[in-house]
One Martini backbone bead per residue (centre of mass of N, CA, C, O) as a GRO file, in nm:
protein
  121
    1THR     BB    1   0.834  -2.191  -2.468
    2THR     BB    2   1.134  -2.351  -2.542
    3TYR     BB    3   1.468  -2.240  -2.575
    4TYR     BB    4   1.755  -2.325  -2.767
    5TYR     BB    5   2.121  -2.273  -2.722
    6VAL     BB    6   2.426  -2.161  -2.893
    7VAL     BB    7   2.759  -2.028  -2.837
    8THR     BB    8   2.973  -1.806  -3.022
    9ALA     BB    9   3.297  -1.670  -3.100
   10THR     BB   10   3.426  -1.384  -3.290
   11ASN     BB   11   3.740  -1.302  -3.441
   12ALA     BB   12   4.040  -1.250  -3.600
   13GLU     BB   13   4.104  -1.572  -3.546
   14GLY     BB   14   3.800  -1.659  -3.522
   15GLU     BB   15   3.623  -1.932  -3.418
   16GLY     BB   16   3.503  -2.062  -3.148
   17ALA     BB   17   3.381  -2.256  -2.931
   18SER     BB   18   3.115  -2.413  -2.828
   19SER     BB   19   2.874  -2.416  -2.626
   20SER     BB   20   2.664  -2.521  -2.428
   21GLN     BB   21   2.359  -2.605  -2.398
   22ALA     BB   22   2.073  -2.394  -2.364
   23ALA     BB   23   1.786  -2.269  -2.175
   24ALA     BB   24   1.469  -2.086  -2.241
   25THR     BB   25   1.183  -1.930  -2.069
   26PRO     BB   26   0.957  -1.717  -2.118
   27PHE     BB   27   0.785  -1.469  -1.958
   28VAL     BB   28   0.432  -1.457  -1.893
   29PRO     BB   29   0.226  -1.234  -1.805
   30SER     BB   30  -0.036  -1.173  -1.636
   31THR     BB   31  -0.337  -1.060  -1.597
   32PRO     BB   32  -0.460  -0.811  -1.452
   33THR     BB   33  -0.612  -0.757  -1.129
   34THR     BB   34  -0.908  -0.631  -0.988
   35VAL     BB   35  -0.949  -0.520  -0.648
   36THR     BB   36  -1.195  -0.484  -0.383
   37PHE     BB   37  -1.192  -0.324  -0.063
   38ALA     BB   38  -1.338  -0.326   0.251
   39SER     BB   39  -1.359  -0.220   0.543
   40ILE     BB   40  -1.331  -0.314   0.887
   41ALA     BB   41  -1.509  -0.152   1.109
   42ALA     BB   42  -1.431  -0.311   1.380
   43GLU     BB   43  -1.103  -0.238   1.302
   44ASP     BB   44  -1.136   0.043   1.304
   45GLY     BB   45  -0.953   0.355   1.392
   46TYR     BB   46  -0.782   0.530   1.668
   47VAL     BB   47  -0.522   0.756   1.775
   48LEU     BB   48  -0.444   0.948   2.062
   49GLU     BB   49  -0.247   1.164   2.164
   50SER     BB   50  -0.119   1.226   2.484
   51GLY     BB   51   0.035   1.487   2.368
   52GLU     BB   52   0.167   1.755   2.266
   53THR     BB   53   0.440   1.640   2.070
   54THR     BB   54   0.484   1.327   2.156
   55ASN     BB   55   0.410   1.093   1.949
   56ALA     BB   56   0.210   0.938   2.151
   57GLY     BB   57   0.003   0.723   2.261
   58GLY     BB   58  -0.308   0.722   2.459
   59SER     BB   59  -0.573   0.667   2.287
   60SER     BB   60  -0.836   0.438   2.179
   61SER     BB   61  -1.043   0.323   1.888
   62ALA     BB   62  -1.244   0.020   1.765
   63THR     BB   63  -1.556   0.136   1.810
   64LEU     BB   64  -1.722   0.228   1.551
   65THR     BB   65  -1.940   0.480   1.457
   66SER     BB   66  -2.106   0.726   1.302
   67SER     BB   67  -2.012   0.929   1.548
   68SER     BB   68  -1.694   0.777   1.554
   69ALA     BB   69  -1.519   0.801   1.331
   70LEU     BB   70  -1.274   0.878   1.171
   71ARG     BB   71  -0.972   1.055   1.266
   72VAL     BB   72  -0.828   1.383   1.204
   73GLY     BB   73  -0.597   1.564   1.349
   74ASP     BB   74  -0.682   1.795   1.588
   75ASN     BB   75  -0.764   1.876   1.886
   76ASN     BB   76  -0.834   2.112   2.141
   77GLN     BB   77  -0.518   2.012   2.251
   78ASP     BB   78  -0.321   1.937   2.007
   79ARG     BB   79  -0.395   1.642   1.948
   80GLN     BB   80  -0.336   1.369   1.757
   81TYR     BB   81  -0.486   1.194   1.499
   82LYS     BB   82  -0.470   0.836   1.417
   83SER     BB   83  -0.562   0.634   1.164
   84VAL     BB   84  -0.724   0.306   1.113
   85VAL     BB   85  -0.732   0.068   0.843
   86SER     BB   86  -0.904  -0.238   0.767
   87PHE     BB   87  -0.806  -0.536   0.574
   88ASP     BB   88  -0.890  -0.822   0.385
   89THR     BB   89  -0.604  -0.980   0.207
   90SER     BB   90  -0.630  -1.302   0.162
   91ALA     BB   91  -0.693  -1.297  -0.160
   92ILE     BB   92  -0.399  -1.251  -0.185
   93PRO     BB   93  -0.148  -1.397  -0.314
   94ASP     BB   94   0.133  -1.528  -0.275
   95GLY     BB   95   0.363  -1.327  -0.459
   96ALA     BB   96   0.227  -1.089  -0.532
   97THR     BB   97   0.200  -0.803  -0.747
   98ILE     BB   98   0.178  -0.470  -0.663
   99VAL     BB   99   0.105  -0.186  -0.883
  100SER     BB  100  -0.166  -0.067  -0.738
  101VAL     BB  101  -0.314   0.193  -0.521
  102THR     BB  102  -0.641   0.294  -0.390
  103LEU     BB  103  -0.759   0.535  -0.157
  104ARG     BB  104  -1.095   0.569  -0.030
  105LEU     BB  105  -1.250   0.844   0.138
  106LEU     BB  106  -1.531   0.947   0.326
  107ARG     BB  107  -1.658   1.237   0.422
  108GLY     BB  108  -1.844   1.351   0.666
  109SER     BB  109  -1.755   1.553   0.897
  110LEU     BB  110  -1.683   1.891   1.015
  111THR     BB  111  -1.456   2.009   1.263
  112GLY     BB  112  -1.390   2.322   1.261
  113THR     BB  113  -1.127   2.411   1.069
  114ASN     BB  114  -0.969   2.475   0.780
  115PRO     BB  115  -0.633   2.421   0.731
  116PHE     BB  116  -0.603   2.564   0.448
  117THR     BB  117  -0.711   2.837   0.548
  118THR     BB  118  -0.532   2.878   0.806
  119HIS     BB  119  -0.227   2.758   0.678
  120GLY     BB  120  -0.236   2.667   0.402
  121THR     BB  121  -0.081   2.480   0.122
   0.00000   0.00000   0.00000
């Protein structure tokens, strides 16, 4: 629905002249849609830091299998793993407003020590 209006101002001297007519159409937000995406396993991977504290990539893997899934943390040489997870988001229309995102990852196996036990929380 479009609303039309005219504005006047009133003070101690009286009422002023009317403004030109203006129109306004209130925005009605659409109902939020929930969408779930699964990662594209062939495009998931990780980058292994080239050396301790370099913060620079050294090697990468984008051909993950169940035995070489996503990796996080340090390896035995204190080089950090940074994982990458890929999603096909082409179903989200241009101009869409994303109001919330939840990323859920399932832990497979654990190698080494628990960093929260070793280093505290």
